[in-house]
N, C-alpha and C positions, 0 to 999 in steps of 0.2 A: 840129350835136350831135356831142359826143365819144362815141365808142365806147368802153365800160367795158372794161379790161383782162381778159384770159381768167384771170390768175391772181388775181382778187378773191377775198376770203374766201368769198362766196357760192357762187361757182363751186366753190372748194376743197371745201366742206362737201358741195355737192351730188355731185362726184365720189366722195368717200369714202362717201356713203350709197348711191350706185350700186353701188360695190364691196362694200359690206356687202350689200346685196340679192342680188348675183350669188353670193357665197359661201353666203349661206342656200339659195338655191335648187340650187346644185351639191351641198351636203351633204345635204339633204333628198331630192334625188333618189338620192344613193347609199344613203340609208337602207333604200330599198325592195329593193335587192340583198342589203343585210345581214340585213334582216327575213326574208327567205325562208330564209336560212341557219339563223339562230337560231331562227325559228319552229317548225322541224322538231322541236327538242329542248326548248324552253320553252314552258310554257302561256301565254295572253295577259297573265294578271295578273303571273306571275312575270317574263315579259320585260320588261314595263313598269317594274316594281320595280327590276329589276336594271340597266335603262338608267338610270332616275332617280337610283340610288345613285351609279353611276359619274359622271354628270353632276354631281350635288350635290356630291361630293368635289372634282372638279376645279374646279367654281365657287367653292367655299368657300375651296379653297387660293389661288386668284387674288384673291378679295375680301380675305383676309387680307394678302397681300403688297402689294397696292395700298392697303390701309388705308383703304377707302372706308366701312366700318362699316354701321350699320342706316340704312335708307332711311327718310326723315320719315314721320311718322304719316299725313298726307294720301295718300302713295301705297301705304298697306296695304290698302285696300279692292280695288284694281285687283289687287294681287299676290295676295291670297287667291282672288279670282275666276278669274283666269287660272290660277292653281296647281290649283285643284280642276278647271276645266272642261278646260282646254288640256293641262295637263302630266300631270293623273291621268286623269280620265274619257276623254278622247279617245285617249290612247295604249292604254289597256286595250279600249275597245270597237273600235277600229281593228284591234288585233291579233286580237281574237276574230272580227270581222266577216271579215277576210281568210281566215279558216279556214273560214269558212261558204260564200263565194261565189269565183268565179274572179277574178283581177286586174282583168280588163277591167271587169267589172261594178262592183268596189270603185272603180276610177278613176273611172267615170262619176257613181257616186252621192256619192263625196266630194267630187269637184270642183263641187258645188253651193256648196261653202264659201266661195269668192271672191264669188260673187253674194251671198251671205247678208251677207259682210262688208261689202260696198258699201251694201247696203240698210240693215242695222244702223248703219253709220257715219252714214248720212244721216239715220237717225231718232234715233239716241242721241248722236251727237257734232256733229250740225249740218253735217256734210260735204255738199259738192255732188256731184251725179251728172253730170259733164260728158259730152257727147255722144260724145267721143272714148273715154271710159273705159267707157261703156256698150257702144259698137260693138267696140272691142277685146275685152271679156268676151264678147259674143256670139259672136265669130270663135273665140276660145280655146276657149270651151265647145263649140262645134261640132267642134273639132279633138279635144278630150278624148273627146267622143262617139264620133267615128271611131275613135280609138286603142281606147278601150274596145271597141266592137262588133268590131274585127278582133283583139281578144286574147282575147274571150269564149269559153269552152269550150262545148262542145254540150251539157253536162248540165244547163245551166240555172243558176239561183240560187235559194237558199232564201230564203223570206220574212224568216225570221229574221236572215240575214245581210244582206239589203238594208236592214232596219229599224237593224241595228247601224252600219251604214256611213252610214246617214242620220243617227243619233245622234251618230256621230263628227264629221260636217259641221257640224252644229249646235253641237257643243262647241267645236270648232275656231273657229268665226266668232264665238261669243259671248265666247270667252276672249280673241281678237285685240281686240276692241270694248273690253272691259273693262279690257285691259292699257294700251291707248293713253292714257288719261287719267293713270295712275300715272308715265308717263314724262316728265310736266310736273313732277314733284317728285323723282324719284330718277334715278340713271343706268342705262344698260342694263345695266350688269353687276349693280347691286343688283337691280333689277326682275326679271331673269332669275335670279339665285342664288336669291333668296327665294320666287319663283315655283316653281321647281324643288324646293325643299325642301319647299314646302306639298304638291305633287304626291307627292313621295316620302311623307311622312307619310300621305296619304289612300291610298297603295298598301301601307301595311306590313301589312293583313291578308293579303297574298300572300306573307309571309315564309316560311311553311312550304312553300308550293309552290316558291318559289324555291331553297330549300334542297335539297329534294327533286330538283329537276329538275337541279340543277347538279351533284349527286352522279353522274348518269347521262349528262350531256351530254358530247358529243365537245368537244375543245379547241377546234376551229374555230367551234362555236356560240357557246362562252363568249367567245371573243375578239370575234366579230361583235356580241355584245350590248354589250361593254365599248366597242368602237367606236362603237355607236349612242349611248352615253352621253357619250363625250368630244367627238365631233365633230358628228353630226347634232342632239345636244341641248345640250351646253355650248357649243360654239362657234357652232352655227348659231342657235340661240334668242338668243344674245347679239347677233350681227350683225343678226338680225331686229329686235330691240329698238332697236338703234342706228339702223337706217334708218326704222323705223316713227315714232320721234321726230320724223323730219324730213321727212315726207310724210304723205299721207293713208292711213287704214285701207283705203280702197278700191283706191288704186293699188297698195299693197303687197300685198294680196290677189290683183289681176290678175296681179302678178309671178309668182306661184306657178304660174300656169298653164304655166310653161316647163318645170316637174317632169315631166309625162308623156313630153314629147319627150326630154328628157335621160335619163329612165329607159329608154327604147326604145334609145337610143345606148349607154348604160352595158351594158344586158343583152347587146347585140351584141358590144361590146369585152370585157366581163368574162366572160359566161356563154356566149358563142359562140351567142346566139340570133339568128339573122338574121330581121329583121322583115320582114313582109310589105310589098307596095307600098302598101296601104291604110294600114297603120300608120305609114309614113314620110309619107304624105300628111297623116294627122292631126296628127303631131308638128310637120310644118312650118306648119300651120294655128295650132297652139298657139303657135309662136313669133311668127308674124305679129300674131296677137291682142295679145300682150304687147307688140310694139313699137308698136302703135296705141294702146293704152291708156296709155302712157308717153310718147307724143309731147305735145307742147306748142304751143300756137298760135304762129303766127309774126307775129302783129299787135302792135303796140307796147301798152305798159302803158295800159289805159284806166281810167276811173273806175270802171268796173264791176269790173274785175279788182282794183283798189286795195281794194275792199271785202272781199275774200276773204282768209283767213288765207295767210300766206306760208310756204311750206315751210321747216322748219327751226325755226319760231318755236315755242317752248316753253309757249305758252298759248293759249286759245281767244279769238278776237277778240271772240265775243258775251259771254263772260263775264271780263273783264279782272282780276276779284277772283281768280280762281284762278291768276293769273300766279306763277310760281316766284320767289320772293324770295332 
C-alpha cells in the first residue's frame, strides 16, 4: 500500500484548521488580561457593546474588501442564534459574573461550556462522543478545577455571580452548536461578521452606559476594549468559525481548555503575577487533556470509521439534502 504524501490537500486543510484553532485559543486567553483592565472602567453591558462595535466595524470592512456579500438564507437561523446567545448574552453575563465572583470560581463554572458543547453536539448535530474526547475533557476539566481552586479568593463567591457564570457557559455552548450548521452554507467570515452584528444590535440598549463610561474611562481601558473587539472578537471568532467548519463542535470545545493554562502564563509574563505550583500543575493538566482529546486512533480506516463524517466536509452525512450546493 502506497503511503499518501504529506502535502495532500486533506493534510493541508487539517494544518490550517489547527493553526486557526491555536490562534483562537491564544487570543481568547489574552482577552482575560484585557477584560481585567477594561472592566475597571466599563460596566458589563457597556464593555460588551464597545467590544462588539469595534469587532463589527473591523469585520464589516474586511467583508466589503473581500466582496463576500450576504450569506445564504439557510445560514441565517444559525447566525441569529449564535449572535444573540454567544456574541450578545454570553459577553454581557460573563462580564457581569466576573464582577461578582473571583477569577478562579468564574473559570471553574464557565469551563463546563466545552462539556455542554460535546453533549449538545451529540444530541443536536449527531456527533459522536469518542472515548479519547471524553477522557481528554475529563482531564482538562480537572485541570481547570485545580486552576480555579488555586486562584479562588478567601471571600467566597456570590450566588448571583455563580449563576451568571453558569448562564454564560450555557449561552456559549448553545451558541457554538447553533453556529455549526450555518457554516455549511456560508463562509467563516460571513457567519462571524453577521453574528457579531446581531450581537451588537442586541446590546444597543447599553449605548447610554457606553457613552457615559467612555467619558470617564482612562485611555488604557478604552484601548483594551478596542483590542478586545479587533483581536479576541473579530479575528479569533473568525478563526474559530474556520476551524469549527472543519471538525466537530466537541473537539473544538475541548481545545478551549488550553485557555486557562495560557491565561496563567500570560498573567505571569504581562502582569508579573507569579503562579502557585498548584496553579501550574492545573494548567499542565489542561494542556494534557487537550492533547488527549485531539489525538486520533493510529489504526487504519475501518468500515465503522467510514460511516462517520469526515473532518472538513461541509455537510452532515445523515442529512445529505443539506449539503451546500
